C-alpha positions as CSV (number, residue, x, y, z in Angstrom):
1,M,0.0,0.0,0.0
2,P,1.5,3.4,-0.9
3,S,2.4,5.8,1.9
4,Q,0.4,8.9,2.5
5,D,3.3,11.0,1.3
6,V,3.3,9.2,-2.1
7,V,-0.4,9.7,-2.5
8,T,-0.1,13.4,-1.6
9,D,2.8,13.8,-4.0
10,H,0.7,12.3,-6.8
11,V,-2.2,14.7,-6.0
12,D,0.1,17.7,-6.0
13,T,1.6,16.6,-9.3
14,I,-1.8,16.2,-10.9
15,V,-3.0,19.5,-9.6
16,T,0.1,21.2,-10.9
17,E,-0.3,19.6,-14.4
18,I,-3.9,20.7,-14.5
19,T,-3.1,24.3,-13.4
20,Q,-0.3,24.6,-16.0
21,V,-2.7,23.6,-18.9
22,L,-5.6,25.8,-17.6
23,A,-3.2,28.8,-17.6
24,K,-2.9,28.3,-21.4
25,V,-6.6,28.0,-22.2
26,S,-8.0,31.0,-24.1
27,R,-10.6,32.6,-22.0
28,S,-12.1,34.1,-25.2
29,D,-12.5,30.6,-26.6
30,V,-14.3,29.6,-23.4
31,A,-16.6,32.6,-23.7
32,A,-17.3,31.8,-27.3
33,L,-18.6,28.4,-26.2
34,V,-20.8,30.0,-23.6
35,E,-22.2,32.4,-26.2
36,R,-23.0,29.5,-28.6
37,L,-24.7,27.5,-25.9
38,A,-26.7,30.5,-24.6
39,A,-28.1,31.0,-28.1
40,A,-28.6,27.3,-28.9
41,R,-32.1,25.8,-29.7
42,R,-30.9,22.3,-29.0
43,V,-27.5,21.0,-27.9
44,F,-26.0,17.7,-28.8
45,V,-22.8,16.5,-27.1
46,A,-20.5,13.9,-28.6
47,G,-17.4,12.1,-27.7
48,E,-16.0,8.6,-27.6
49,G,-14.5,6.7,-24.7
50,R,-13.3,8.9,-21.8
51,S,-14.0,12.1,-23.8
52,G,-17.6,10.8,-24.1
53,L,-17.8,10.4,-20.4
54,M,-16.7,14.0,-19.9
55,G,-19.3,14.9,-22.5
56,K,-22.1,13.0,-20.6
57,A,-21.2,14.9,-17.4
58,F,-21.4,18.1,-19.3
59,A,-24.7,17.3,-20.9
60,M,-26.2,16.5,-17.5
61,R,-25.1,19.8,-16.2
62,L,-26.6,21.6,-19.2
63,M,-29.9,19.8,-18.6
64,H,-29.8,21.0,-14.9
65,L,-29.5,24.5,-16.3
66,G,-32.6,24.1,-18.4
67,L,-31.0,23.6,-21.8
68,T,-32.5,21.1,-24.3
69,V,-29.6,18.7,-24.6
70,Y,-28.9,15.2,-26.0
71,V,-25.9,12.9,-25.9
72,V,-25.1,11.6,-29.4
73,G,-25.5,7.8,-29.5
74,E,-28.0,7.5,-26.7
75,T,-31.3,5.8,-27.6
76,I,-33.4,8.9,-27.0
77,S,-31.4,11.3,-29.1
78,P,-33.3,12.7,-32.1
79,S,-31.9,13.5,-35.5
80,L,-29.6,16.5,-35.9
81,A,-31.1,19.4,-37.7
82,A,-30.2,22.8,-39.1
83,G,-29.9,25.3,-36.3
84,D,-28.7,22.7,-33.7
85,T,-25.4,23.0,-31.9
86,V,-23.1,20.0,-31.6
87,V,-20.3,20.0,-29.1
88,V,-17.7,17.4,-30.1
89,I,-15.0,16.4,-27.6
90,S,-11.9,14.5,-28.9
91,G,-8.4,15.0,-27.5
92,S,-6.7,14.1,-30.7
93,G,-9.4,15.5,-33.0
94,T,-9.1,12.3,-35.1
95,T,-11.5,9.9,-33.3
96,P,-13.5,8.4,-36.2
97,G,-16.9,8.5,-34.5
98,S,-16.4,12.1,-33.3
99,V,-15.3,13.2,-36.8
100,R,-18.3,11.4,-38.4
101,T,-20.6,13.3,-36.0
102,A,-19.1,16.6,-37.0
103,E,-19.4,15.7,-40.7
104,T,-23.1,14.8,-40.2
105,A,-23.7,18.0,-38.3
106,R,-22.1,20.1,-41.1
107,R,-24.1,18.2,-43.7
108,V,-27.5,19.0,-42.0
109,G,-26.6,22.6,-41.2
110,A,-25.9,22.3,-37.4
111,A,-23.1,24.3,-35.8
112,V,-20.0,22.3,-34.7
113,H,-18.1,23.4,-31.6
114,A,-14.9,21.2,-31.2
115,I,-13.1,20.7,-27.9
116,T,-9.6,19.3,-28.7
117,T,-5.9,19.6,-28.2
118,D,-5.3,20.0,-32.0
119,P,-7.3,22.8,-33.8
120,G,-5.6,21.6,-37.0
121,S,-7.0,18.1,-36.8
122,K,-9.8,16.8,-39.0
123,L,-12.3,17.7,-36.2
124,G,-10.8,21.2,-35.9
125,E,-11.1,21.7,-39.6
126,L,-14.8,20.7,-39.5
127,A,-15.7,22.9,-36.6
128,D,-17.2,26.4,-36.8
129,Q,-15.4,27.1,-33.5
130,T,-12.8,25.3,-31.5
131,L,-11.9,25.4,-27.9
132,T,-8.3,24.2,-27.7
133,L,-7.2,22.5,-24.5
134,P,-3.5,22.1,-24.8
135,A,-3.2,19.0,-22.6
136,A,-1.7,15.6,-23.2
137,T,-3.5,12.8,-25.0
138,K,-2.6,9.1,-25.3
139,Y,-0.6,10.0,-28.4
140,R,2.0,12.1,-26.6
141,R,2.7,14.4,-29.6
142,S,5.7,16.7,-29.2
143,D,3.4,19.8,-28.8
144,E,1.4,18.3,-26.0
145,A,1.8,19.2,-22.3
146,P,4.1,16.9,-20.4
147,T,2.3,14.6,-17.9
148,V,3.1,11.6,-15.7
149,Q,-0.5,10.4,-16.0
150,P,-1.5,7.6,-18.4
151,L,-3.4,8.0,-21.6
152,S,-5.6,11.1,-21.9
153,S,-6.1,11.7,-18.1
154,L,-4.8,15.3,-18.3
155,F,-7.1,16.2,-21.2
156,D,-10.1,14.6,-19.5
157,Q,-9.4,16.5,-16.2
158,V,-9.0,19.8,-18.0
159,T,-12.0,19.2,-20.1
160,H,-14.2,18.5,-17.1
161,I,-13.0,21.7,-15.3
162,V,-13.3,24.0,-18.3
163,L,-16.8,22.7,-19.1
164,D,-17.8,23.2,-15.4
165,A,-16.6,26.8,-15.8
166,V,-18.8,27.1,-19.0
167,C,-21.8,25.8,-17.0
168,L,-21.1,28.2,-14.1
169,Q,-21.2,31.1,-16.6
170,L,-24.4,29.8,-18.2
171,A,-25.9,29.3,-14.7
172,N,-25.1,33.0,-13.9
173,R,-26.5,34.2,-17.2
174,R,-29.7,32.1,-16.9
175,E,-30.0,33.0,-13.2
176,V,-30.0,29.3,-12.2
177,D,-29.1,28.8,-8.6
178,N,-28.5,25.5,-6.7
179,D,-32.1,25.2,-5.7
180,T,-33.3,25.6,-9.3
181,A,-30.7,23.1,-10.6
182,R,-31.6,20.7,-7.9
183,G,-35.2,20.9,-9.0
184,A,-34.1,19.6,-12.4
185,H,-32.0,16.8,-10.9
186,S,-33.2,13.2,-11.4
187,N,-35.6,12.1,-8.7
188,T,-35.5,8.4,-9.7
189,E,-32.1,7.6,-8.1
């Protein structure tokens, strides 16, 4: 069993890595996502694997804030249509399912907002707007932030924090406080 000091050191290392990446995130790009979501008729969130899990958490928060939101691939998600907003999360920007979602969105006239480490990726090229999170992915490209964590952990952590900041700004704009959000929270758990 690891000692308390080792665990504390790992926590400190992870927090330091996250802080270093967050310092490089464009606040105007974050604000652009807030604006797009504030004006959205319907929001669809897409991502595969761990990015998809971050997307599902984000979609749940948007629902708590009163937005009409769907997770791509879930059985109750309707067809994309012109005027919809699709938020696609992919660290590399090359995940085939995520790229296909962006292609479909473009084809039907929906807006695509990419969240990725690589704005020059296929996903970045398809996007109307991109929120670049310069974290490490499982590919460990030379332009990615250094990390001791495996796979895309750093990207996932930063994605979660940045999207929570987006939700906080939306909550402020929509005047949704904790009691209001709690009223939208599932009561079947």
